[in-house]
N, C-alpha and C positions, 0 to 999 in steps of 0.2 A: 401704405401700412394700414390705414383705416379700412380700405377696401378688403384687404386680406383678413382683417379682424372680423368684418361683417360676414365674409364667406365662411369663416370658421364657425361663427355663431349659427348661420343658416344650416350648414351641414350637420352640426351637432344637434340642432333641434330636430331635423329630419330623422337622424339616427335614433334619438331618444323616443321619438314618436313611433317609429316602426318597432322598437324594442318593447314599448309599453302596450302595444296592441295585443289583446288577449286572443288566444286561439278560439276558433268556433266551437260552440258547445256540441257535444255528441248528438247526433240525430237519434232520437228515441223511437224505436220501431216496435210496434205491438204485433204479436203473432200468436195464433191459436193452432191447435192440432188440425192439420189438413195437409196432405202430401204435396200439393202444389205450392205451399208457402215455405216448405222446408229448404228450398234453395237459398232463402235468406239466411238461415242458420248455417247451412253448409258453407256459404260464402264467408261467414265469420270464422268458422273452424279452420278454413283453408287460408285465412289471412288476406282475402281479396279486398276487403275494405281498407286494411292497412296499406296494401299495395297502391290503393287509390289516394292515400293520404287522408282518409276519412275516418273519423271516430264515430262509432255507433254504439248504441246500447239496446240490445234486444230484450224485450219484456214478454215472457210467455203468459198467455191467458187460457183458462180452461174452456171458455166458450167465446163465440163471436160477440155475443151481447156484452160480455165483460170487457172485451177490447174496445167496443164502440163507446161504452160509458167512459172508459179511460181517455179515449180520443176527445170526447165531448168536454171532459173536464180539463183538457190541456195537459194531461199526464204523459202523453206520447205525441210525437210529431207526425208519424207515419203509421198507417194501419193496413194490414192485409185483411181483406174482407170481400163481401159481395155487394151487388147493387142494393140489396136490402139494407145493409148497414150504412152504406153511403147515403141513401135517401133518408133513412131514419135520422142519422146525424145531422143532415142538412135541414131537417125540420126545426132544430134548436136555434134559437136566436143567437147570432154571433158566430155560428159554426159555418164555415165556408169551405167545404171539402173539394178537392180537385184531384182527379185521377191522373197519374203520370205513367202508369205501367199496367198492362194486362198480364196476369200471371198464367191463367189457364181457363179452359171451360170444362165444365163437368160433363162427362160422357159415360154416365153409369155410376159415378161415384156417389151421388146423392140418391137415396133410395127409400122406398116405403116398405117396411117389413111388417109382417103380421104372423099370428099363430097359424099353423098349417090347416086348421079347420076353416080358415078364411081363404078361399081360392081365387077370388077376383075382387076388384075394387068395389063393385056394387054390393058385395057382402058386408061392406063397412057401414052401410046405412044404419044409423042409430047406435053404432058402436063407439068406443072410446079410442080416440086418435091422439097420441102424444107427440108433441113437438115443442121446440123452443121458440116461444113467442118473441117477436122482434128480431128474428134472424131469418136467414135464407130458407129455413124450414117452411116458412109461410108460403113462399113462392113455389117451392118444389112440391109441397103437399097440395097446393091449389091446382097445379098442373096434373098431378096424379088423379085427383078427384074429377077434374074436368074431362079426363079421358073416358070416364064412365058417366058423363053428363050429370055430375054431382058437384056440390059446393060445400062450404063449411057448415051451412045450415043442416046438412044431411047427417052430420056426425057430431059427437060430443068431444070438443077439443079439451085436452088436458095439457096445460103449459108446464113443461119440465125442462131443466137444463139437460144437455145431452147425456152426461153420465147417468143421471137419475132416470132419464127417459128409457134407456136400454135396460136398466135394472128393473124398472116397472114392467117392461114388456116381458122379460124373462120370468118374472114372478107372477105374471098373469093379472097385474093390476090394470093394465090397459090392453086393448085388442090389437093395436097397431102402433108403429112408431116411425116418424120421419127422421132419418138419420144419415150418417156418412162415416167413412173411416176416419180415425181408428175405432170409433165407438161401435160401428156396425160389425167389426170383425168378430167379437165374442158372440154376438147374436147369430151371425151367419153360420158359426160353428155348431150351433144347437140344431139338432134334427127336427125340432118342433117349430122352427121359425122358417118362413118362406119370404121370398122377395116378390112383392106384388107389382112394383113399378120402379123404374129408375130413369135417370136423365139421358140414357142412351136412346130413349124413346122420344126425347125432345132435344136432340144434340145442338149445342151452341147457344141454348137459351139462358143457361145459368153460367155466368162468368165470375171469375175471381180476379180481384183488382188489388193494386197497391195505390193507396191515395194519401194525400197530405193536406195541409192547410194552404190557403192562398198566400198567406204571409211567407211560408217556406218557399213557395214557387217564386215569389217576388224577390226574397232575400238570398235564397240559396239554390238557384237553378242548377249550377254546376255540381252541387252535391247530390242532387236528385239523379243527374246523369251518372254519377259515380255509383250510386246504388244500383242503377239499371245495368251498368257494366259488370258489377260484381255478381249480380243475379244471373246474367248471361254466362259468365265464366263458370259459375257453379253448374249450370245446365250442361255446358260443354265438358266439365270434369266428369259428370255422370256418364256421358257418352264415351269418354276415353278410359275411365276407371270405374266401371259400373259396380263392381263388387265392393270397393271401399266406399263409394258414394252412398250406395243403398244401405250399407251397414251403419254408416254414420247417421243418416236421416231416420232409419228405422228405430235406432236406439232412442232418439229423443222422443219419438211417438209411442214408445213402449211396445213396439211390434217386432216380430222376427223379420229378417230380410225378405223371406218369401211372402209374408203377409203384407209388408210394405210394397213390394213389387206388384202384388195383386191389387192393392188399393190404388197404386199409381196408374194401373191400366185403365182405371175408371175416369181418367181425365186426359185432356190434351194440353200439354205445356205450350205456351206461346213464346216463341223465340224472338230475339231482337229484330230479325229481318221480317217478322210478321206483325210487329207493333203498328206500323204505319196503316195497315188494313183497318185497325180499330181507331187509332188516334188521329189519323189524317184523312182516311178515305170513307168515313161514315158509318162503319159497323158499330162502333160504340154508341153513337147517337141513336141508331136504330134500336139498340138494346135499352138505352136510357128511356126512350119513348115507350117501348113495350112494357118495361117494368113499372114505369110510372102509371100507366093505364091500369095495370093489375093492382097496384097498391091503392090507387084512387077508388077502384071498384069495391074495396073492402074497408075504405075509410081509414087507411093507415098513414096517408100523407095529405097535406093541405096545400102546400106550395105548388107553384107551376112547374111543369116539366123542365128538366135541365137542358140547356143548350151548349154551345161551344165554350161557354165560360166554366163549364164543369170538368173539362179535361184539357190537358196540355201535352205538347210533343217535345218539351224541353229536354227530356231524357233520351230521345232517340235521334236527335239531329246531329 
């Protein structure tokens, strides 16, 4: 009788313990306007996170810099961004970012635009170049200037958030602007604006990532895999239902389906079966090294280059 009573107590305790366990908090994902990130929002619209049993909260930001600041403050758990945002966040004490997915690489999507009177990069010497400081604009503009054996000392840099950057270009307040879709779309429609340089001239050098904190990698690796699966399902949905997928993603970015399709053509989406090339076979490490060297040369980072501790394959195994 006593043994039965003890068994009942033990079973009841286990039941109450399991019932009192609170559900995991939603993963907070920060996203700014960029075609390659839209699969995160498409996955939410189509219910793919729910299918995985995962609660997420998507937070939109106007610029990459806004998203990075939110990540640094702990207001989001996951950020879609570039190696620029990754390294900049890593400079802050206590911030330990880890890449778990590669979204895409820019293949023309990032571009340097100018007034049509400026016909080549070398014409920018002494001119005003607008860009968003602390963002990937720094890397892409540096590549553009380097193509003409120039650097930032040869131009007058004007730091502007992307929406204001394009406005300043169209109103003639600056001579050139480093930009990307959807912000570039309005400028390219203007006959007085020309494209001087884009990332199709340096393919694969500018990649977009989805990264998180080390604590999330440690505590919730299975949830990161769920995000990756939902992201991949969204890519596959676009392949099978392109009209609906493009319409959904274009709407959130304030573009027409045709404009979004054109913007999407300027990048290469990285699918699940290609992730190992970056996260296991060395390509991401190569890009981490190259980006760190570029940022060190203009005194934007102080810490040592990232090694294997800065990325994980938990989402692709």
